[in-house]
N, C-alpha and C positions, 0 to 999 in steps of 0.2 A: 047068140052073143056070146058062145062057148068059142065058137071061132075067133071074133072079133077080141076077144079078151087073152086067144093063143098067136095069135099073128101081132100083137100089140106086145106082148110078152116077146117074142121072137126079136123084134123089130128093138127093144131095150139092150136084147142080150147081143143084138149085130153091133151097135152102135157102143159097148159097152169092150167088145172085142177088136172092133175096129181103134177103139182108144189105145187099148193093150198095146195092140199090132205098132201105134206108130211109137211104142217106148221102149222096143226091143227088135232084138235082129239076131240072127242065126249068125254064129260065131264057126270056124272051121270043123272043130269038135262035132256041130248038129246042136249044139245048147243052146239060149236064148239068153241071147244078154241084152242089158237095159240101155237104154240111151236117156244123156242127159242134155239139156240143151246151157251154151254157153256163148257169153259174149266174147269178141277178141277186145281184148283192151286197145289193139294198135288201131283196128280199122272200124269194129262195132260190128263184124258179119257175125250173124247167128250158126254156130256151129253142131253140131249132133255129136257126142263125143260119148263112147262106150263106159260103164260105171266102173271105176275104179282104176283108169290110165291116168296117168301121173301127167305125162308130157305130152304137150299138144302142138301140133302145127296147123296155123289157120289154112282154108283153101283158098282161102281168096287175096289172102297179102304176105305168105309164107313166115308171116312171124310165129317163132316158137316161146310157149309157155310154159309154165307149169301149173297144176292142179292138186288142191292139196283140200279134203273135207275140213268141217270144222272141227279144232282139236282146243282141250284145253289148255294146250302147251301154248295157244294166241291169244293176248289179249287184246281185241279190236273194238275203236269205238269210232266211229263215223268216219270209217276208212285209214285210222290212225292205230300202227300199232303201236298200243302202251308198253305192253311187256312178254317177251317171252319168258316162259317159265319150264321150260323143257329139259333135258340134259342132254340131247343128243347132239351128235358131235357136227356133223352134216345137215343145214337148215335151209329149207327151200320155205322164204315167203308167200304167205297166198295169194295167189289174185287179187287184186281190188283192191291191196292196200297202196295207200297212195303217198304215206308219211312213215318214218317211223320215230317215234317218240322218243322223249327226250335221254329214256333211261331204259329204254328198249331191251340193249343188250350190253348194257354197263356192266364190265367185267365180270361178263361166261367164260369163266376159265376151262369150261368142256369145251368149246366153239373151237373146231379148225375150218370149217370153208363154211359160205353162206350165198346165197342167191337171191338178189333182190327181184320183183317183181316190173315186167313193162308196166309202163303207166305211172311207177311209184314217181314222183317230182319232188320231194322233200326228206330232208336228213335231219330231222329237227333233234336227233339223237346221235351220239357218236358210239364207235366201237373201244372208247379208250380203256387198255388195261385188259382185253380181249388178248392174252397172254400165249394162248396157243394157236390162234386164228394166223391160217396159214392161204386161203384166197377168196378171195369175196369178189362176185360180180355183178357190178352197175348196171341195169337197167339206158338206155340211152336216152329215155323220157328225164333224165335227171341231168339239171343244169349246173347245181353249186354243191359244192363239197362244204361245210362249214370249219369253223376252229375246231383243233386238238380231235376231228376226227376219228383219225386213226393213230394216236398218241399212243405211244407205247406197247402197240400191238407189235412185240417183239419178233414173233414167227412170220408174219407176214412177209410172202415170198413172192406170189402173184396177185398184179391185180390189172383190171383191162377198164380203163375210165371210158365213160360213156362218150360218143362221138360230138354228142351237142351240148358237152360242159363248158361253162362259161368263166366259171371261178373255183380259186381253189385259197381256202381261208388260213390263215395262221395256225402252223407247227401242226398241219395235216397228217403229216407223213413223218412227224417227230421223235425220233428215238426207233424206229423202225430197223432194227438193225439188222434183219434177213432179209429186206429187200434189194434186189441186184438190178433190178433194170424197168425200167418204166416211159411210156410212149404216150407223151403229153396231145389230144385233139386239138386239130386245126382251127376251133371255134373258141380255143382257149382265151379268155380275152385280160382275166387277172391273176396274177400270181403272186402271193405274199411272198417276202422274201426268208420266211422260217419256215415255208413248206417242206423241206426236206433236212433240217435241221440232225445231225447226228446221224442220219442213216449210213451208218459206217461200211455198209457192204457195197454199198450204190456203187455199181461200173461204167454205167451207161443211160444216158438220157437221151430218147427221142422226138422231139419237137421240131415245131414250123418256124421261120422267120417271124410270123408277126409276134409270137411270146418271145418276149427281149429277156432274158435270164444274164445271168456273171455271177462271176464268184461269190458275192455277197449271198447267192442264193444254197450254197452246199457248205457251208463250216459244219465241219465234223465228218462228212462223206470223205474219207481217205482214201477210198478206193476210185473215188471217180475218176477217170480216164478219157472218155468220149462223149461229147456233146455231139449228137448225129441231128443237125438242123436238116429235114428231109425233102425240102424245097432249095435247098441253096447247100451247105459245105459242112465239113466235119470241123469241131473244135476241139483240141485235143489240150487235157490241163495240164 
């Protein structure tokens, strides 16, 4: 009876050790590191990622995305980032957020750079009045930029538009006085005429022939000299 109980205890301990071994691995310094299971938003593949890692590249599809632990700075409700209440100048929105809420970043005066996660497909809200915002990285999953999205982002210098972007709403970049160059993606179907109004430092635009633009789109863009049609020709102002 004693032998039976001992064997049963040993089996229980062995199962426990095996379970723990599945969650750790040994780093270069010989210390055990915890592994967390996460899913890639692009392909759905399951990855084992060491705890504390911030940037991850999917081994299945090559998608690179950020990982952030739950933080009181982010109020998230069913995939919608309702509010960011932190004071960091550079912000990486957590993986899994599908939409940015109406007032999530409204007039965040300390924000200089923001990275939005792959898988995000809706900007309900805008970055209106983020006066120190210099750079923003938008995911390729985003297909629409709403009205006034970046109005009065007077420090915005660089923005990479998603390759799957289809529409840009009115006044989206109104009064972005520091924006000097922008490339419009090939799939873009709809651009409102007031999108670039008062972008006084805008010097060069890259777009494709299917994107119909003319002088009406560039009221107040006094520095604009070149409209580069990527699949056709150059149009000088």
